[in-house]
N, C-alpha and C positions, 0 to 999 in steps of 0.2 A: 294658255302657255296651263302650265300644270306646275300647281309652287308643290315641289318635292316637300317630302315628311322626313327630318330625320329626329333621331334622343335625341333629349339634351338636359341638360340637368334642373326639377322641376321646381327644387327649392330654390337659387335663383335668382331664374324668369319672373315668378311671381315677387320675392320678393323686390324686387324695379317694380312690377308692379303694383301693391302697399302700399311700396315709399312715391311715389307719383303722387298716389294723394296725402298717404303722413306726411311729407314735406312738402307742400305747397300753401303758398303762400292761401291768405281769402278772399283775398280777390282775383288769382285764380283761380279758385275752385269757385265761384258765386256765378264768372263768367263760361262758362260749363255749368252751370245748375245743383253744384250740390251746396248742402251745407252741411261745415265741418261738423256742426256737432252732432250730428246722424252720420258718421264714420264707425263702424260698429269698429270694437273692441280689437286690436291687432290679430291677435288670438284667433277669434273669433268667424273671423273674417276669410284668415291662412283656411281655417278647416268648411269655410261657405263653398273658398275658391277649391278647395281638395276632392268634395264631396263627389266628382263626375269623373273619376282624373284615373280609373280602375273598369270603370261600366261599359260595358258597354250603346257603340252610338245611338240601339236604336233606345234604350236605355236614360242618355244624358237629357239633362234643365242646359246643361251651358259646357260649352267647346271654347279655349284659346288661344289665339299664334299673337306666340310674341314676333317680331319685326325684328331681323339682325338687320342692320344693316356696316360695311369695313371690320364685321366681329365682334357686333357693339350692339347691344339687346334693347332700341331703342319707343319703340311702340308695342304696340298690343290690339288685336282684333278679339273681340269674340265675341258669342252669336250664344240667346239663354230667349227659352218661351220656345224650345227648337222640338217642331210636328214633321219628324221623318221622314222625308217624299212629299211635306207642304209648307212652313215656312218656318222663322227662323229670326230673332227678331236681332238686328248687330250692331258694335257698338267700335266705338275705332280713335286710342286715342295715341298721338306721335308724343315721346315723350320728352326727346330732345327741341325745346325747345330753336336753338338757331340751325336746324334741320327744317322748322315748319316755311311755308311756302315758296319754296322746292317743286316743290314736284314730288317727294317722297310720301308724304301719306295717300297724296291720291292710287299712286301704284304700288303700295301700297292692301290700301284698298278692294283696289282691282285685285288685285291676286290673291289676297286675302278672302271675294266671295266669290270668285269663280272657282273655290276647294272648297267654302263652304254647300256649293252647289252640285259640286260633284261628289263631298264625305257623302249630305246627307242629300243626298238626288232631291232635294229642295224644289222647290215650284217659286218659293214667292223669300224673297228680305225683305223687311220690314223696319228702319233706324226713324226714333225717334228726335232729333238732338232737342235742346231748345232752341228756339227761334230769334233767338239773341245772339248766339252764340256764330257767328257768322263762319268761322272753317272748318265745322264737318258739311252744313249746310251749302258751302260750295263745292266743295269736296261731293256729295253727294250727286248735285245736280252735271259734274264732270262726267261723273261715272254714266248716268242714265238714268237717276233713280226721281221717278215719277215725284212732283208733289202733290197729295192728293190732298188736308187739309191741316189749317191748325186748329188747334185747340192748346184748352187749361187743364193740365191734371196736374200730379206729381208721380214723377214717371219710374222710379227706378223707390229703394228706400234708405237712399242715399238724399234725393233728392227733394230743394223745397216744392212749391204749389209757382208754375208758372208755366207762359205759354212755347207749343210745341208744333214742332211743325213736323208729319209725317207723310215718309217718301216709301216708296216702295221700286221693287227693283223684281221680273217676271225672270227667272229665268230668259236668257238668248235663247235663242238655239248655237246661236257663234259664239263663241265665254272672253266676255267685257274685252277686245281689244286693247291697242293700244291707243292711250288719250293723243 
């Protein structure tokens, strides 16, 4: 299934994404592998998020999809370290806690992955969630991402050193059918 593209106001969607991190309590951030002390100043992070917005796809380092459910922004997925025609790293966040454990995250990631494979002509998506965060690990396994290995690293600029699980999904012949 193809995820339709449509325009939306960028600033409100981006601000939701930032609020997800800045308004979260410390326990929630730790559960995702995030160190609050490493969150950049909001204006600088916003600049970084918008850096690739007007670039052509083959020059982007990151790309975001906002998830909308019943007219409300409820989460996002993103890819970074994009090598068009090859691979990218996918990230997933369902902002609304009351929507978790209902299958929506899985469906949003399934559609996002199909969109990224098509838009960037990718052969592979990689994800490296915090090993102790069961939700993204469960979603990735449900969608057929293959577990590659567990290892210790600092997976991003806002993360603390942690064990991560590396998963990879090769471009399917038929785009990720519903689970």
